[in-house]
MMTF fields as JSON, N, C-alpha, C and O atoms, coordinates in Angstrom:
{
  "mmtfVersion": "1.0.0",
  "mmtfProducer": "UNKNOWN",
  "numBonds": 355,
  "numAtoms": 356,
  "numGroups": 89,
  "numChains": 1,
  "numModels": 1,
  "chainsPerModel": [1],
  "groupsPerChain": [89],
  "chainIdList": ["A"],
  "bondAtomList": [4, 2, 8, 6, 12, 10, 16, 14, 20, 18, 24, 22, 28, 26, 32, 30, 36, 34, 40, 38, 44, 42, 48, 46, 52, 50, 56, 54, 60, 58, 64, 62, 68, 66, 72, 70, 76, 74, 80, 78, 84, 82, 88, 86, 92, 90, 96, 94, 100, 98, 104, 102, 108, 106, 112, 110, 116, 114, 120, 118, 124, 122, 128, 126, 132, 130, 136, 134, 140, 138, 144, 142, 148, 146, 152, 150, 156, 154, 160, 158, 164, 162, 168, 166, 172, 170, 176, 174, 180, 178, 184, 182, 188, 186, 192, 190, 196, 194, 200, 198, 204, 202, 208, 206, 212, 210, 216, 214, 220, 218, 224, 222, 228, 226, 232, 230, 236, 234, 240, 238, 244, 242, 248, 246, 252, 250, 256, 254, 260, 258, 264, 262, 268, 266, 272, 270, 276, 274, 280, 278, 284, 282, 288, 286, 292, 290, 296, 294, 300, 298, 304, 302, 308, 306, 312, 310, 316, 314, 320, 318, 324, 322, 328, 326, 332, 330, 336, 334, 340, 338, 344, 342, 348, 346, 352, 350],
  "bondOrderList": [1, 1, 1, 1, 1, 1, 1, 1, 1, 1, 1, 1, 1, 1, 1, 1, 1, 1, 1, 1, 1, 1, 1, 1, 1, 1, 1, 1, 1, 1, 1, 1, 1, 1, 1, 1, 1, 1, 1, 1, 1, 1, 1, 1, 1, 1, 1, 1, 1, 1, 1, 1, 1, 1, 1, 1, 1, 1, 1, 1, 1, 1, 1, 1, 1, 1, 1, 1, 1, 1, 1, 1, 1, 1, 1, 1, 1, 1, 1, 1, 1, 1, 1, 1, 1, 1, 1, 1],
  "groupList": [{"groupName": "MET", "atomNameList": ["N", "CA", "C", "O"], "elementList": ["N", "C", "C", "O"], "formalChargeList": [0, 0, 0, 0], "bondAtomList": [1, 0, 2, 1, 3, 2], "bondOrderList": [1, 1, 2], "singleLetterCode": "M", "chemCompType": "L-PEPTIDE LINKING"}, {"groupName": "SER", "atomNameList": ["N", "CA", "C", "O"], "elementList": ["N", "C", "C", "O"], "formalChargeList": [0, 0, 0, 0], "bondAtomList": [1, 0, 2, 1, 3, 2], "bondOrderList": [1, 1, 2], "singleLetterCode": "S", "chemCompType": "L-PEPTIDE LINKING"}, {"groupName": "ASN", "atomNameList": ["N", "CA", "C", "O"], "elementList": ["N", "C", "C", "O"], "formalChargeList": [0, 0, 0, 0], "bondAtomList": [1, 0, 2, 1, 3, 2], "bondOrderList": [1, 1, 2], "singleLetterCode": "N", "chemCompType": "L-PEPTIDE LINKING"}, {"groupName": "ARG", "atomNameList": ["N", "CA", "C", "O"], "elementList": ["N", "C", "C", "O"], "formalChargeList": [0, 0, 0, 0], "bondAtomList": [1, 0, 2, 1, 3, 2], "bondOrderList": [1, 1, 2], "singleLetterCode": "R", "chemCompType": "L-PEPTIDE LINKING"}, {"groupName": "PRO", "atomNameList": ["N", "CA", "C", "O"], "elementList": ["N", "C", "C", "O"], "formalChargeList": [0, 0, 0, 0], "bondAtomList": [1, 0, 2, 1, 3, 2], "bondOrderList": [1, 1, 2], "singleLetterCode": "P", "chemCompType": "L-PEPTIDE LINKING"}, {"groupName": "THR", "atomNameList": ["N", "CA", "C", "O"], "elementList": ["N", "C", "C", "O"], "formalChargeList": [0, 0, 0, 0], "bondAtomList": [1, 0, 2, 1, 3, 2], "bondOrderList": [1, 1, 2], "singleLetterCode": "T", "chemCompType": "L-PEPTIDE LINKING"}, {"groupName": "ALA", "atomNameList": ["N", "CA", "C", "O"], "elementList": ["N", "C", "C", "O"], "formalChargeList": [0, 0, 0, 0], "bondAtomList": [1, 0, 2, 1, 3, 2], "bondOrderList": [1, 1, 2], "singleLetterCode": "A", "chemCompType": "L-PEPTIDE LINKING"}, {"groupName": "LEU", "atomNameList": ["N", "CA", "C", "O"], "elementList": ["N", "C", "C", "O"], "formalChargeList": [0, 0, 0, 0], "bondAtomList": [1, 0, 2, 1, 3, 2], "bondOrderList": [1, 1, 2], "singleLetterCode": "L", "chemCompType": "L-PEPTIDE LINKING"}, {"groupName": "ASP", "atomNameList": ["N", "CA", "C", "O"], "elementList": ["N", "C", "C", "O"], "formalChargeList": [0, 0, 0, 0], "bondAtomList": [1, 0, 2, 1, 3, 2], "bondOrderList": [1, 1, 2], "singleLetterCode": "D", "chemCompType": "L-PEPTIDE LINKING"}, {"groupName": "LYS", "atomNameList": ["N", "CA", "C", "O"], "elementList": ["N", "C", "C", "O"], "formalChargeList": [0, 0, 0, 0], "bondAtomList": [1, 0, 2, 1, 3, 2], "bondOrderList": [1, 1, 2], "singleLetterCode": "K", "chemCompType": "L-PEPTIDE LINKING"}, {"groupName": "GLU", "atomNameList": ["N", "CA", "C", "O"], "elementList": ["N", "C", "C", "O"], "formalChargeList": [0, 0, 0, 0], "bondAtomList": [1, 0, 2, 1, 3, 2], "bondOrderList": [1, 1, 2], "singleLetterCode": "E", "chemCompType": "L-PEPTIDE LINKING"}, {"groupName": "ILE", "atomNameList": ["N", "CA", "C", "O"], "elementList": ["N", "C", "C", "O"], "formalChargeList": [0, 0, 0, 0], "bondAtomList": [1, 0, 2, 1, 3, 2], "bondOrderList": [1, 1, 2], "singleLetterCode": "I", "chemCompType": "L-PEPTIDE LINKING"}, {"groupName": "VAL", "atomNameList": ["N", "CA", "C", "O"], "elementList": ["N", "C", "C", "O"], "formalChargeList": [0, 0, 0, 0], "bondAtomList": [1, 0, 2, 1, 3, 2], "bondOrderList": [1, 1, 2], "singleLetterCode": "V", "chemCompType": "L-PEPTIDE LINKING"}, {"groupName": "GLN", "atomNameList": ["N", "CA", "C", "O"], "elementList": ["N", "C", "C", "O"], "formalChargeList": [0, 0, 0, 0], "bondAtomList": [1, 0, 2, 1, 3, 2], "bondOrderList": [1, 1, 2], "singleLetterCode": "Q", "chemCompType": "L-PEPTIDE LINKING"}, {"groupName": "PHE", "atomNameList": ["N", "CA", "C", "O"], "elementList": ["N", "C", "C", "O"], "formalChargeList": [0, 0, 0, 0], "bondAtomList": [1, 0, 2, 1, 3, 2], "bondOrderList": [1, 1, 2], "singleLetterCode": "F", "chemCompType": "L-PEPTIDE LINKING"}, {"groupName": "TYR", "atomNameList": ["N", "CA", "C", "O"], "elementList": ["N", "C", "C", "O"], "formalChargeList": [0, 0, 0, 0], "bondAtomList": [1, 0, 2, 1, 3, 2], "bondOrderList": [1, 1, 2], "singleLetterCode": "Y", "chemCompType": "L-PEPTIDE LINKING"}, {"groupName": "GLY", "atomNameList": ["N", "CA", "C", "O"], "elementList": ["N", "C", "C", "O"], "formalChargeList": [0, 0, 0, 0], "bondAtomList": [1, 0, 2, 1, 3, 2], "bondOrderList": [1, 1, 2], "singleLetterCode": "G", "chemCompType": "PEPTIDE LINKING"}],
  "groupTypeList": [0, 1, 2, 3, 4, 3, 5, 6, 7, 8, 9, 10, 10, 7, 3, 1, 7, 11, 6, 8, 12, 7, 13, 7, 8, 12, 10, 10, 12, 5, 8, 8, 6, 8, 14, 12, 13, 10, 7, 10, 12, 8, 1, 7, 0, 6, 7, 6, 11, 12, 14, 3, 7, 10, 2, 10, 15, 16, 12, 9, 7, 10, 10, 1, 8, 7, 9, 13, 12, 1, 1, 7, 12, 13, 12, 7, 13, 7, 11, 5, 8, 9, 14, 5, 6, 3, 6, 6, 1],
  "groupIdList": [1, 2, 3, 4, 5, 6, 7, 8, 9, 10, 11, 12, 13, 14, 15, 16, 17, 18, 19, 20, 21, 22, 23, 24, 25, 26, 27, 28, 29, 30, 31, 32, 33, 34, 35, 36, 37, 38, 39, 40, 41, 42, 43, 44, 45, 46, 47, 48, 49, 50, 51, 52, 53, 54, 55, 56, 57, 58, 59, 60, 61, 62, 63, 64, 65, 66, 67, 68, 69, 70, 71, 72, 73, 74, 75, 76, 77, 78, 79, 80, 81, 82, 83, 84, 85, 86, 87, 88, 89],
  "secStructList": [7, 7, 1, 1, 7, 7, 7, 1, 7, 7, 2, 2, 2, 2, 2, 2, 2, 2, 2, 2, 2, 6, 6, 7, 7, 1, 1, 1, 7, 7, 6, 6, 7, 7, 0, 0, 0, 0, 0, 7, 7, 7, 6, 6, 2, 2, 2, 2, 2, 2, 2, 2, 2, 2, 2, 2, 6, 7, 7, 7, 7, 7, 2, 2, 2, 2, 2, 2, 7, 1, 1, 6, 6, 2, 2, 2, 2, 2, 2, 2, 2, 2, 2, 6, 6, 1, 1, 7, 7],
  "xCoordList": [50.393, 50.947, 50.644, 50.97, 50.121, 49.189, 50.05, 50.701, 49.786, 51.076, 49.87, 49.656, 49.397, 48.319, 48.57, 48.876, 48.754, 49.585, 47.822, 46.638, 49.035, 47.454, 46.655, 47.104, 45.741, 45.478, 45.12, 44.061, 45.252, 44.554, 46.111, 46.934, 46.005, 47.019, 46.336, 45.204, 46.438, 45.979, 47.599, 48.377, 47.333, 48.317, 49.744, 50.967, 48.591, 48.483, 49.513, 50.57, 48.859, 49.699, 50.712, 51.743, 50.526, 52.151, 53.121, 54.082, 52.738, 53.377, 54.345, 55.572, 53.035, 53.183, 55.425, 56.487, 55.132, 56.252, 57.199, 57.997, 57.283, 58.209, 58.992, 60.217, 58.497, 58.758, 58.769, 58.739, 58.831, 59.419, 60.175, 61.185, 60.127, 61.839, 63.358, 64.493, 62.038, 63.818, 64.037, 65.031, 62.518, 62.841, 62.659, 63.559, 61.769, 61.022, 60.029, 59.083, 59.775, 58.407, 57.637, 58.13, 55.91, 55.865, 55.018, 54.751, 54.749, 55.172, 55.992, 55.834, 56.9, 58.32, 57.581, 57.281, 57.497, 57.055, 55.801, 54.822, 56.004, 55.497, 55.421, 56.4, 53.294, 53.657, 54.668, 54.238, 55.398, 56.712, 57.566, 58.407, 58.006, 59.488, 60.228, 59.571, 61.073, 62.251, 63.486, 64.141, 63.398, 64.471, 65.574, 65.876, 65.946, 66.709, 67.858, 69.077, 66.839, 67.481, 66.605, 66.323, 66.292, 65.418, 65.134, 65.282, 64.725, 65.375, 66.059, 66.079, 66.655, 68.517, 68.584, 69.74, 67.767, 67.48, 68.793, 69.22, 69.953, 71.235, 70.634, 69.551, 72.117, 71.168, 71.363, 71.431, 71.483, 70.818, 69.523, 68.851, 69.401, 68.189, 66.649, 65.641, 67.713, 66.503, 66.452, 65.539, 67.12, 67.386, 66.476, 66.062, 66.373, 65.582, 63.963, 63.166, 63.707, 61.899, 61.187, 60.064, 62.766, 61.956, 61.431, 60.277, 62.478, 62.28, 60.739, 59.796, 60.898, 59.296, 58.132, 57.209, 58.091, 56.676, 57.411, 56.79, 58.449, 57.613, 57.642, 58.287, 57.095, 56.774, 55.886, 55.557, 54.616, 53.487, 53.098, 52.233, 53.139, 52.784, 52.159, 50.95, 53.831, 53.209, 54.13, 53.679, 55.097, 54.403, 56.868, 57.56, 57.221, 58.158, 59.127, 59.194, 59.705, 60.006, 61.734, 62.72, 61.498, 63.415, 63.964, 63.395, 65.371, 66.426, 65.688, 65.193, 65.058, 64.766, 63.474, 63.081, 62.982, 61.275, 61.893, 61.243, 62.748, 63.728, 64.475, 64.669, 64.589, 65.187, 64.135, 64.21, 63.25, 61.331, 61.041, 60.942, 60.934, 60.901, 61.731, 62.925, 61.221, 62.119, 61.064, 61.276, 59.617, 58.913, 57.628, 57.197, 57.16, 55.74, 55.126, 55.035, 54.061, 53.036, 53.431, 52.742, 55.14, 56.254, 55.539, 54.329, 56.654, 55.727, 54.835, 55.41, 53.626, 52.131, 52.123, 52.436, 52.027, 52.037, 52.872, 52.593, 54.384, 54.208, 54.03, 54.389, 53.443, 52.685, 51.395, 51.212, 50.746, 49.493, 49.777, 49.404, 50.525, 50.518, 51.245, 52.004, 51.52, 52.124, 50.882, 50.405, 50.248, 48.517, 48.083, 48.185, 47.566, 47.189, 47.438, 46.681, 48.679, 49.403, 49.558, 50.228, 49.032, 48.417, 48.046, 48.233, 46.322, 45.563, 44.969, 43.94, 45.851, 46.029, 46.406, 46.118, 47.323, 47.597, 47.476, 47.788],
  "yCoordList": [48.796, 48.986, 50.675, 51.705, 50.557, 52.832, 52.897, 52.072, 54.715, 55.461, 55.477, 56.441, 54.535, 53.868, 53.319, 52.452, 53.251, 52.104, 51.47, 51.77, 50.146, 48.514, 49.374, 50.051, 49.055, 48.254, 47.994, 48.418, 46.491, 45.107, 44.113, 44.53, 43.064, 42.123, 40.512, 40.905, 39.626, 38.393, 37.575, 37.609, 36.826, 35.598, 35.219, 35.311, 34.682, 34.379, 35.58, 35.543, 36.429, 37.851, 37.682, 37.311, 37.934, 37.992, 37.147, 37.621, 35.081, 34.451, 34.75, 34.713, 35.297, 35.917, 36.959, 36.484, 38.322, 39.096, 37.948, 37.712, 37.113, 36.75, 35.582, 35.571, 34.822, 34.478, 34.492, 33.485, 36.096, 36.832, 37.09, 37.443, 37.062, 38.498, 37.862, 38.187, 35.946, 34.825, 34.378, 33.667, 34.758, 34.259, 32.565, 31.879, 32.056, 30.703, 30.306, 31.046, 29.015, 28.79, 29.788, 30.51, 29.726, 30.334, 28.731, 28.934, 27.587, 26.719, 26.266, 25.274, 27.009, 26.554, 27.689, 27.462, 28.204, 29.527, 28.833, 28.765, 28.214, 27.683, 27.984, 28.269, 28.043, 28.886, 28.298, 28.787, 27.775, 28.418, 27.826, 27.523, 27.306, 27.159, 28.329, 29.282, 28.236, 28.999, 29.699, 28.977, 31.012, 31.651, 30.712, 29.721, 31.404, 30.75, 29.226, 29.054, 28.495, 27.053, 26.602, 25.457, 27.603, 26.136, 26.786, 26.139, 28.093, 29.144, 29.694, 30.331, 29.324, 30.087, 31.275, 31.441, 32.313, 33.736, 33.723, 32.966, 35.451, 35.253, 37.193, 37.763, 37.691, 38.794, 40.076, 41.22, 39.665, 40.884, 40.9, 41.784, 38.884, 38.704, 39.739, 40.435, 38.979, 39.889, 41.517, 42.231, 41.776, 42.693, 43.295, 44.453, 42.994, 42.965, 42.728, 43.404, 42.39, 41.369, 42.83, 43.316, 43.398, 44.66, 45.675, 46.094, 45.974, 47.139, 46.247, 45.796, 46.283, 45.308, 45.316, 46.1, 44.639, 45.003, 46.613, 47.508, 46.895, 48.264, 49.364, 50.409, 49.117, 49.704, 49.456, 50.249, 47.732, 47.46, 47.066, 46.257, 47.083, 47.97, 49.065, 49.294, 50.319, 51.008, 51.137, 52.043, 50.703, 50.01, 50.025, 49.636, 51.101, 50.68, 50.045, 50.253, 49.416, 47.713, 48.217, 48.333, 48.405, 48.247, 46.908, 45.829, 47.266, 45.734, 45.206, 44.23, 45.846, 44.368, 43.575, 42.424, 44.621, 43.753, 42.075, 41.032, 42.221, 41.647, 40.226, 39.047, 40.546, 39.561, 38.692, 37.507, 39.167, 38.471, 37.17, 36.048, 37.235, 36.964, 35.339, 35.421, 34.56, 33.635, 32.881, 32.261, 33.358, 32.405, 33.306, 33.945, 33.349, 33.213, 33.696, 34.884, 33.125, 33.157, 34.624, 35.456, 34.321, 35.782, 36.625, 36.844, 37.257, 38.161, 37.879, 37.174, 37.624, 38.714, 38.745, 39.88, 38.42, 39.443, 40.523, 41.577, 39.927, 41.553, 42.696, 43.873, 42.08, 43.052, 43.609, 44.807, 42.829, 42.413, 43.797, 44.96, 43.227, 44.69, 45.446, 45.899, 45.911, 47.374, 47.492, 47.65, 47.476, 47.216, 48.533, 49.76, 47.524, 47.945, 48.852, 49.436, 49.124, 50.359, 51.317, 52.218, 51.646, 52.589, 52.875, 53.837, 52.228, 52.383, 53.118, 53.774, 52.782, 53.022, 54.222, 54.784, 54.819, 56.176, 58.083, 59.114],
  "zCoordList": [6.603, 8.071, 8.573, 7.984, 9.495, 9.623, 10.721, 11.363, 10.781, 11.867, 13.215, 13.95, 13.257, 15.042, 15.178, 14.36, 16.905, 18.126, 18.256, 18.411, 18.001, 17.933, 19.438, 20.363, 19.171, 21.154, 21.153, 21.617, 20.527, 20.673, 19.825, 19.01, 20.317, 20.354, 19.206, 18.925, 18.78, 18.345, 17.698, 16.745, 19.137, 18.508, 17.675, 17.783, 16.686, 14.802, 14.233, 13.603, 14.655, 14.164, 14.601, 14.041, 15.634, 16.611, 15.942, 15.336, 16.103, 15.656, 14.593, 14.683, 12.747, 11.992, 11.988, 11.585, 12.608, 12.845, 13.141, 12.234, 14.326, 14.318, 13.771, 13.898, 13.304, 12.226, 11.056, 10.349, 10.519, 9.362, 9.846, 9.237, 11.44, 11.492, 11.266, 10.915, 12.025, 12.201, 11.582, 11.44, 10.367, 8.487, 8.591, 8.106, 9.075, 9.434, 9.264, 9.538, 8.757, 9.314, 10.145, 11.011, 9.646, 11.244, 12.216, 13.401, 11.743, 12.333, 13.224, 13.935, 13.194, 14.242, 15.296, 16.468, 14.998, 16.246, 16.502, 15.759, 17.919, 18.808, 19.803, 20.492, 20.506, 21.579, 22.728, 23.773, 22.925, 24.034, 23.444, 24.29, 22.037, 21.501, 22.451, 22.87, 22.63, 23.893, 22.241, 21.488, 22.207, 21.616, 21.366, 20.701, 22.103, 22.137, 22.645, 22.631, 22.99, 22.865, 21.728, 21.377, 21.304, 19.796, 18.324, 17.288, 18.361, 17.55, 16.836, 15.783, 17.628, 17.458, 18.112, 18.501, 18.457, 18.24, 18.771, 19.643, 17.624, 18.65, 19.192, 19.064, 19.85, 20.191, 19.187, 19.638, 17.201, 16.778, 15.96, 15.428, 16.131, 15.842, 17.192, 17.073, 18.537, 18.983, 18.779, 19.194, 18.364, 18.311, 16.907, 16.969, 16.456, 14.931, 15.494, 14.843, 15.935, 16.802, 17.471, 17.336, 18.479, 19.298, 18.166, 18.071, 17.358, 16.087, 15.82, 16.469, 15.359, 14.937, 15.918, 15.693, 16.827, 17.949, 18.021, 17.448, 18.575, 18.648, 17.112, 17.203, 16.1, 15.454, 14.941, 14.058, 15.28, 15.324, 16.279, 15.942, 17.023, 18.613, 18.406, 18.383, 18.125, 19.553, 20.706, 21.407, 21.174, 22.61, 22.059, 21.118, 24.123, 23.9, 24.856, 26.067, 24.289, 25.367, 25.674, 24.946, 26.992, 27.758, 27.947, 28.113, 27.876, 28.451, 28.905, 28.341, 30.82, 31.063, 30.511, 30.703, 29.769, 29.312, 28.552, 28.491, 28.256, 26.781, 27.875, 27.58, 28.425, 29.695, 29.828, 29.505, 30.243, 30.633, 29.406, 29.902, 28.223, 27.631, 26.492, 26.205, 26.198, 25.605, 24.418, 23.375, 25.305, 23.947, 23.747, 24.706, 22.807, 22.054, 22.586, 22.274, 24.003, 25.196, 26.296, 26.887, 26.133, 27.063, 26.129, 26.176, 24.961, 23.941, 24.168, 24.998, 24.336, 24.345, 25.812, 26.17, 26.232, 27.71, 28.045, 28.617, 27.42, 28.167, 26.823, 26.875, 25.743, 24.525, 25.34, 25.559, 25.651, 26.549, 27.634, 27.48, 28.69, 29.747, 29.128, 29.985, 28.095, 27.765, 27.766, 28.89, 27.017, 26.343, 27.52, 27.508, 28.476, 29.871, 30.503, 31.277, 30.225, 31.522, 30.704, 31.209, 29.016, 28.127, 27.937, 27.192, 28.555, 28.029, 29.926, 30.09, 30.927, 32.228, 32.574, 33.631, 31.34, 31.712, 30.71, 31.306]
}
């Protein structure tokens, strides 16, 4: 892992990262699987995901951001939006 923030996001790479944090098979992290209802993500697991996302992608995630996401596709959109905002500033 380099220390340079990424500027692009690969959904399969993101899926692997989340599966790794949750100690699940990649296949279990489907695009729309609800983190809490289907993958049983608790608050500690959510913090671990945030930590990895911030380190891996060089973005800062706020608590309000996290309340908006409950699936892989929503995380993908959130990180993509952060990249867009960073590029615009």
